[in-house]
SEKE-53038 format. One line per field, with one value per residue (C-alpha): residue in three letters; x, y, z. Coordinates in Angstrom, 3 decimals. Each point is the difference from the previous one (the first is absolute). Layout:
% residues N
code: ALA, ...
xx: X, ...
yy: Y, ...
zz: Z, ...
***
This chain:
% residues 394
code: MET, LYS, LYS, ILE, GLY, LEU, LEU, PRO, ARG, ILE, ILE, LEU, GLY, ILE, ILE, LEU, GLY, ILE, VAL, VAL, ALA, LYS, PHE, LEU, PRO, VAL, SER, PHE, VAL, ARG, VAL, PHE, ILE, THR, ILE, SER, ALA, ILE, PHE, ASN, LEU, PHE, LEU, GLY, PHE, ILE, ILE, PRO, LEU, MET, ILE, VAL, ALA, PHE, ILE, GLY, TYR, GLY, ILE, ALA, SER, LEU, THR, GLU, GLY, ALA, THR, LYS, LEU, ILE, GLY, VAL, THR, VAL, ALA, LEU, SER, TYR, LEU, SER, THR, LEU, ILE, ALA, GLY, SER, ILE, ALA, PHE, PHE, ILE, ALA, SER, ASN, LEU, PHE, PRO, VAL, PHE, LEU, GLY, SER, ASN, LEU, PRO, ASN, LEU, SER, GLU, THR, GLN, SER, LEU, SER, PRO, TYR, PHE, THR, ILE, PRO, LEU, LYS, PRO, MET, PHE, ASP, VAL, THR, SER, ALA, VAL, VAL, PHE, ALA, PHE, ILE, ILE, GLY, MET, GLY, ILE, THR, MET, LEU, ARG, GLN, GLN, GLY, ASN, GLY, PHE, GLY, GLU, THR, SER, PHE, SER, LEU, MET, ARG, ASP, ALA, GLU, SER, ILE, ILE, GLN, GLY, VAL, LEU, LYS, ASN, ILE, ILE, ILE, PRO, LEU, LEU, PRO, LEU, TYR, ILE, LEU, GLY, THR, PHE, ALA, ASN, LEU, THR, TYR, THR, GLY, ALA, ILE, GLY, ASN, ILE, LEU, VAL, ILE, PHE, GLY, LYS, VAL, PHE, ALA, THR, VAL, ILE, VAL, LEU, HIS, LEU, ILE, TYR, ILE, CYS, VAL, LEU, PHE, ILE, ILE, ALA, GLY, ALA, ILE, GLY, LYS, LYS, SER, PRO, LEU, MET, LEU, ILE, LYS, ASN, GLN, VAL, PRO, ALA, TYR, PHE, THR, ALA, VAL, GLY, THR, GLN, SER, SER, ALA, ALA, THR, ILE, PRO, VAL, SER, LEU, ILE, SER, ALA, THR, LYS, ASN, GLY, VAL, SER, GLU, GLN, ILE, ARG, ASN, PHE, VAL, ILE, PRO, LEU, CYS, ALA, THR, ILE, HIS, LEU, ALA, GLY, SER, MET, ILE, THR, ILE, THR, CYS, CYS, SER, THR, ALA, VAL, ILE, LEU, ILE, LEU, GLY, GLN, HIS, PRO, ASN, TYR, LEU, THR, VAL, LEU, PRO, PHE, ILE, LEU, MET, LEU, GLY, VAL, ALA, MET, VAL, ALA, ALA, PRO, GLY, ALA, PRO, GLY, GLY, ALA, ILE, VAL, ALA, ALA, LEU, PRO, PHE, LEU, HIS, MET, VAL, GLY, ILE, GLY, GLU, GLU, LEU, GLN, GLY, LEU, MET, LEU, ALA, LEU, TYR, ILE, THR, GLN, ASP, SER, PHE, GLY, THR, ALA, ALA, ASN, VAL, SER, GLY, ASP, ASN, ALA, ILE, ALA, VAL, PHE, VAL, ASP, TRP, PHE, TYR, LYS, THR, LYS, ILE, LYS, LYS, GLU, SER, ILE, ALA
xx: 145.717, 1.370, 0.303, -3.715, -2.430, -2.461, -3.057, 1.345, 0.945, -3.497, -1.554, 2.373, -1.041, -3.686, 0.607, 2.122, -2.591, -2.687, 2.266, 1.112, -3.589, -1.205, 2.694, 1.793, -1.200, -1.784, 2.805, 2.452, -2.374, -0.186, 3.770, -0.460, -3.013, 2.114, 2.724, -2.651, -1.526, 3.375, 0.758, -3.385, 0.917, 3.281, -1.863, -2.362, 2.985, 1.622, -3.157, -0.273, 3.720, -0.486, -2.860, 2.091, 3.016, -1.785, -2.781, 2.189, 2.804, -2.423, -1.737, 3.307, 1.280, -3.112, -0.807, 3.520, 0.132, -3.541, -0.850, -3.064, 1.352, 0.661, -3.451, -1.712, 1.954, -0.632, -3.699, -0.497, 1.829, -2.006, -3.307, 0.718, 0.868, -3.214, -2.191, 1.610, -0.706, -3.586, -0.764, 1.615, -2.120, -3.307, 0.740, 1.379, -2.759, -2.707, 1.728, 1.674, -3.141, -1.399, 3.333, 1.233, -3.446, 0.007, 3.799, -0.103, 0.901, -0.674, 3.378, -1.447, -1.836, 2.947, 2.132, 3.723, 3.094, 1.736, 3.785, 1.945, 1.072, 0.412, 2.328, -1.003, 1.063, -2.137, 0.383, 1.648, -3.106, -3.213, -0.734, -2.045, 2.759, 2.531, -2.021, -0.505, 3.649, 1.153, -2.042, 1.274, 3.627, -0.250, -1.635, 2.257, 3.168, -1.332, -0.705, 3.467, 1.687, -1.969, 1.157, 3.612, 0.354, 3.072, -1.850, -2.565, 2.695, 1.343, -3.505, -0.616, 3.223, -1.044, -3.427, 1.599, 2.301, -2.966, -1.797, 3.109, 0.159, -3.642, 0.525, 2.890, -2.209, -2.655, 2.488, 2.099, -2.526, -3.667, -0.004, 2.243, -2.143, -3.346, -0.161, 0.407, -2.674, -2.349, 0.833, -1.338, -3.063, -0.923, 0.704, -2.613, -2.443, 0.477, -0.644, -3.294, -1.096, -0.392, 3.035, -1.853, -2.335, 2.851, 1.981, -3.055, -0.391, 3.686, -0.509, -3.157, 1.400, 3.187, -1.944, -2.177, 2.984, 1.909, -3.035, -0.534, 3.684, -0.166, -3.288, 1.264, 3.257, -1.914, -2.352, 2.960, 1.652, -3.271, -0.393, 3.682, -0.154, -3.114, 1.531, 3.468, -1.360, 1.812, -1.217, -0.942, 0.934, 3.457, 0.398, -1.045, 2.315, 2.965, -0.758, 0.154, 3.798, -0.207, -3.070, 1.728, 3.204, -2.007, -1.661, 3.453, 1.741, -2.960, 1.643, -1.108, 3.491, 1.670, -2.425, 0.771, 2.584, -2.456, -2.846, 2.144, 0.449, -3.789, -0.499, 2.508, -1.925, -3.184, 1.515, 0.267, 2.623, 3.266, -0.305, -3.528, 0.708, 3.174, -2.025, -3.380, 1.007, 2.311, -2.413, -3.065, 1.917, -0.196, -3.375, -2.313, -1.235, -3.355, 0.734, 1.026, -3.099, -2.248, 1.645, -0.126, -3.607, -1.170, 1.925, -1.239, -3.588, 0.301, 1.389, -2.789, -2.550, 1.801, -0.448, -3.745, -0.200, -1.619, 2.349, -1.311, 1.720, -0.208, 1.994, 2.551, 0.499, 2.119, 2.120, 0.528, 0.766, 2.582, 1.510, 0.575, 2.338, 1.460, 1.256, 2.029, 3.684, -0.897, 3.035, 1.074, 0.135, -2.756, -3.016, 0.879, -3.477, -1.826, 2.513, -0.715, -3.728, 0.095, -0.414, -3.283, -1.737, -1.754, -1.905, -1.954, -0.322, 2.952, 1.858, 3.590, -0.969, -0.796, 2.989, 1.731, -2.946, 0.007, 3.741, -0.343, -2.970, 1.799, 3.487, -1.279, -1.185, 2.677, 1.931, -3.143, -0.863, 3.486, -0.425, -3.289, 1.695, 2.793, -2.393, -2.090, 3.185, 0.421, -3.636, 0.549, 3.240, -1.947, -2.469, 2.690, 1.921, -3.162, -0.512, 3.618, -0.153, -3.432, -0.047, 3.453, 1.843, -2.761, 0.000, 3.781, -0.156, -2.768
yy: 95.607, 0.534, -3.780, -0.409, 0.413, 2.876, -2.186, -1.487, 3.521, 1.272, -2.877, 0.724, 3.662, -0.990, -2.314, 2.554, 2.717, -2.156, -0.925, 3.600, 1.298, -2.893, -0.044, 3.376, 3.340, 2.367, 2.544, -2.568, -1.022, 3.641, -0.040, -2.559, 1.871, 3.173, -1.807, -1.403, 3.462, 1.576, -2.836, 0.592, 3.670, -1.026, -2.491, 2.751, 2.175, -2.740, -1.112, 2.893, -0.318, -3.739, 0.595, 2.337, -2.327, -3.317, 1.020, 2.478, -2.509, -2.821, 1.927, 1.206, -3.585, -1.762, 2.275, 0.213, -1.399, -1.329, -2.790, -2.137, -2.647, 2.494, 1.497, -3.402, -1.081, 3.232, 0.043, -3.630, 0.553, 3.104, -1.586, -3.135, 2.102, 2.043, -3.072, -1.699, 3.029, 0.320, -3.683, 0.165, 3.004, -1.531, -3.226, 1.710, 2.636, -2.669, -2.766, 1.862, 1.504, -3.551, -1.757, 2.332, 0.444, 1.249, 0.165, 3.423, 2.664, 3.623, 1.675, 3.408, -0.168, -1.140, 2.259, -0.443, 1.277, 3.150, 0.453, 2.122, 2.351, 0.256, 1.967, 2.578, -2.095, 0.610, -1.415, 2.278, -0.355, -1.992, -3.369, 1.333, 2.410, -2.829, -2.266, 2.721, 1.044, -3.623, -0.541, 3.245, -0.793, -3.631, 0.788, 3.014, -2.038, -2.682, 2.559, 1.517, -3.406, -1.050, 3.197, -0.912, 3.032, -0.189, 1.797, -2.811, -2.569, 2.275, 0.466, -3.747, -0.603, 2.565, -1.616, -3.429, 1.358, 1.582, -3.342, -1.678, 2.550, -0.562, -3.758, 0.402, 1.944, -2.707, -2.833, 1.500, 2.082, -0.652, -3.807, -0.628, 2.311, -1.397, -2.580, 2.803, 2.043, -2.992, -0.656, 3.450, -0.502, -3.308, 1.332, 2.671, -2.562, -2.142, 3.011, 0.679, -3.607, -0.817, -2.270, -3.314, 0.637, 1.405, -3.251, -2.049, 2.265, -0.544, -3.751, 0.188, 2.633, -2.061, -3.132, 1.921, 1.644, -3.275, -1.690, 2.967, -0.093, -3.670, 0.331, 3.009, -1.767, -3.049, 2.172, 1.814, -3.295, -1.401, 3.071, -0.027, -3.723, 0.359, 2.825, -1.519, -3.518, -1.378, -2.129, 2.198, -2.848, -0.162, 3.775, -0.100, -2.945, 1.806, 3.077, -1.750, 0.457, 3.736, 0.376, -1.440, 1.891, 3.246, -1.082, -0.514, 3.101, 2.472, 1.526, -0.089, 1.015, -2.829, -2.478, 1.047, -2.791, -2.685, 1.648, -0.111, -3.753, -0.387, 2.056, -2.208, -3.129, 1.699, 0.292, 3.809, 1.126, 1.310, 3.589, 0.285, -1.551, 2.048, 3.151, -0.701, -1.659, 2.792, 2.719, -1.615, -0.517, 3.784, 0.890, -3.005, 0.061, -1.789, -1.952, 3.128, 1.788, -2.797, 0.178, 3.794, 0.187, -2.672, 1.522, 3.528, -1.258, -1.683, 3.187, 2.099, -2.352, 0.255, 3.774, -0.575, 1.108, -1.725, -0.056, 0.192, -0.731, 3.551, 1.178, -2.798, -0.018, 3.199, -1.485, -3.202, 1.939, 2.178, -2.894, -1.934, 2.815, 0.893, -3.520, -0.007, 0.084, -0.404, -0.980, -3.635, -0.200, -1.965, 2.223, 2.300, -0.123, 1.080, 2.801, 1.238, -0.214, 2.071, 3.402, -1.097, -1.618, 3.303, -0.536, -2.808, 1.743, -1.573, 2.680, 0.127, -1.366, -3.395, -0.301, -2.227, -2.388, -0.106, -0.683, -2.846, -1.525, 0.146, -1.134, -3.160, -1.031, 1.695, -3.120, -1.650, 3.172, -0.007, -3.659, 0.826, 2.898, -2.124, -2.812, 2.410, 1.180, -3.399, -0.059, 3.366, -1.323, -2.854, 2.478, 2.431, -2.910, -1.033, 3.597, 0.207, -3.237, 0.523, 3.775, 1.602, -2.734, -0.341, 3.756, 0.055, -2.909, 1.701
zz: 143.804, -3.534, -0.349, 0.736, -2.905, -0.121, 0.599, 3.294, 1.125, -0.807, 1.940, 2.909, -0.118, 0.163, 2.970, 1.879, -0.663, 1.637, 2.933, 0.564, 0.139, 2.170, 2.675, 0.062, 1.369, -2.374, 0.377, -1.417, -2.801, -1.102, -0.591, -2.791, -1.317, -0.141, -1.961, -2.336, -0.510, -0.861, -2.421, -1.613, -0.570, -1.610, -2.168, -1.111, -0.906, -2.110, -1.820, -2.527, -0.769, -0.467, -2.442, -2.146, 0.034, -0.606, -2.373, -1.902, -0.455, -0.757, -2.792, -1.457, -0.057, -1.301, -2.904, -1.386, -3.543, 0.225, -2.440, -0.548, 2.355, 2.766, -0.529, 0.115, 3.086, 1.902, -0.971, 1.060, 3.288, 0.872, -1.076, 2.024, 3.058, -0.313, -0.510, 3.011, 2.186, -1.212, 0.579, 3.446, 0.946, -1.103, 1.863, 3.128, 0.221, -0.226, 1.949, 2.867, 1.601, 0.272, 0.509, 2.733, 1.551, 3.570, 0.033, -1.666, 2.580, -0.879, 0.475, -0.774, 3.364, 2.141, 2.200, -0.684, 1.776, -1.221, -0.360, 2.497, -2.794, -3.761, -2.277, -2.645, -2.985, -3.075, -3.537, -2.552, -2.200, 0.094, -1.571, -2.929, -0.984, 0.248, -2.327, -2.637, 0.195, -0.293, -3.181, -1.545, 0.826, -1.126, -3.343, -0.550, 0.493, -2.328, -2.720, 0.300, -0.141, -3.068, -1.719, 0.744, 2.227, 2.240, 2.779, -0.080, 0.877, 2.738, 1.420, -0.134, 1.939, 2.615, 0.331, 0.345, 2.721, 1.790, -0.099, 1.443, 2.827, 0.977, -0.272, 2.439, 2.427, -0.186, 0.354, 2.797, 1.966, -0.817, -0.289, 3.074, 2.167, -1.156, 2.847, 2.562, -1.752, 0.009, 3.669, 0.856, -2.196, 1.629, 3.467, -0.691, -1.430, 3.113, 2.232, -1.820, 0.629, -3.702, -0.343, 0.477, -2.902, -2.105, 0.321, -1.017, -3.022, -0.857, -0.244, -2.111, -2.385, -0.371, -0.973, -2.469, -1.688, -0.478, -1.567, -2.349, -1.011, -0.927, -1.900, -1.970, -0.918, -1.237, -2.097, -1.593, -0.939, -1.372, -2.239, -1.021, -0.717, -2.125, -2.069, -0.268, -0.546, 3.053, 2.890, 2.999, 2.348, -1.579, 0.360, 3.655, 0.716, -1.555, 2.098, 3.383, 0.569, -0.789, 2.220, 3.069, -0.777, 0.132, 3.263, 1.505, -1.373, 0.007, -3.075, -3.641, -1.089, 1.923, -1.592, -3.601, -0.634, 1.117, -1.941, -3.141, 0.479, 0.322, -3.183, -1.819, 1.016, -1.196, -3.481, 0.017, -2.531, 1.404, -1.217, 1.435, 3.392, 0.457, -0.669, 1.620, 3.279, 1.288, -1.196, 1.567, 3.252, 0.279, -1.499, 0.499, 3.594, -0.065, 3.195, 1.894, -1.282, 1.277, 3.415, 0.313, -1.221, 2.450, 2.910, -0.713, -0.308, 3.398, 1.573, -1.570, 1.570, 3.349, -0.248, -0.222, -3.630, -2.974, -3.019, -3.551, -3.300, -1.363, 3.028, -0.170, -3.810, -0.130, 2.798, -2.010, -3.204, 1.729, 1.931, -3.236, -1.044, 3.390, 0.699, -3.233, 0.903, 3.675, 2.048, -0.169, 3.785, 1.780, 0.550, -2.899, -1.557, 3.155, 0.614, -3.533, 0.768, 3.198, -1.712, -1.561, 2.975, 0.715, -3.272, 1.701, 3.349, 1.837, 1.956, 1.212, 3.415, -1.562, -2.326, 2.529, 0.009, -3.812, -0.033, 2.473, -1.825, -3.331, 1.007, 1.696, -3.489, -2.113, -0.986, -1.409, -1.919, -1.521, -0.950, -1.730, -1.827, -1.481, -0.874, -2.018, -1.750, -1.616, -1.110, -1.709, -1.556, -1.620, -1.524, -1.206, -1.540, -1.870, -1.147, -1.172, -1.973, -1.566, -0.545, 0.017, -1.898, -2.588, -0.604, -0.414, -2.487, -1.965
***
């Protein structure tokens, strides 16, 4: 199974979940639901630790030795991610009720199977405490390092090690067991009788997300081309190899070498492309934000609720930070988003559905992320040449 990619394993888990619920006795189905429930408890235990490790380390890394270029790059990346999420919500919230039509089951009214037993595993602290603590630790370490304090470097090393430990847990435990977790989730959905409509929703959400990705990428390149006085068509053409590399690898980090080649063809100066592309591979997640926002909007509608922007905006704002330094493994962005789904009314019982919805589109989200990185690189290169260099000459 290790030789099979995550997406095929997720699809296999969905299929097996349907088959198990359709053709096996209820007593056997509850075995998988019990495994899924225990995994969900473990996931809830890890999530606060993940928040502290990822957000704390991400802030400590990003703000070290901040310069104008770092500030511009980080601001553009965060703004792009927020705009992408906002646009995705407005389109999804208006389109999906019409687009999905009668295929919207109300899962809040369905009767699902319960596990045989659970274990008393509770998180060490709640999500809100984890977020506040992560910000305090991240900013504190940054301050100490900027002062040249030796304890700051030691603390940064400890935070980096903590991030590596949680990455190892995600890579070796959470990600490999996700298909089994999703199997249990879809077995339960099949038992409730909602699976037919859910699969129709999958297809329509998938198509919507891909179209939004492509439109957003084109808009970014049009804006970057206009500012940098470059042809948007040329920029898009140069991005094609990096786009399909990201689709194949599902990893922004693995696509960096190809993205650097695209940036070179776009005429981005060496010092800018070598700085912006690796940084944006970590912090610019517009494609992932579009996917998560669309998927969460669909799930909210399935729950029979009516989402509004004022409810979703805090979720988008927090997610733009939480996904920074998310693990490079496929599905890392949605795992980082799990702690905040409650902000839009999605409970733990539907995390498996969110994971499945997202991961089926993850590779295209990654491709949109890295494509936007090169658009930002064009802008930062223009800013460097027209603002920074002129100021240094003056």
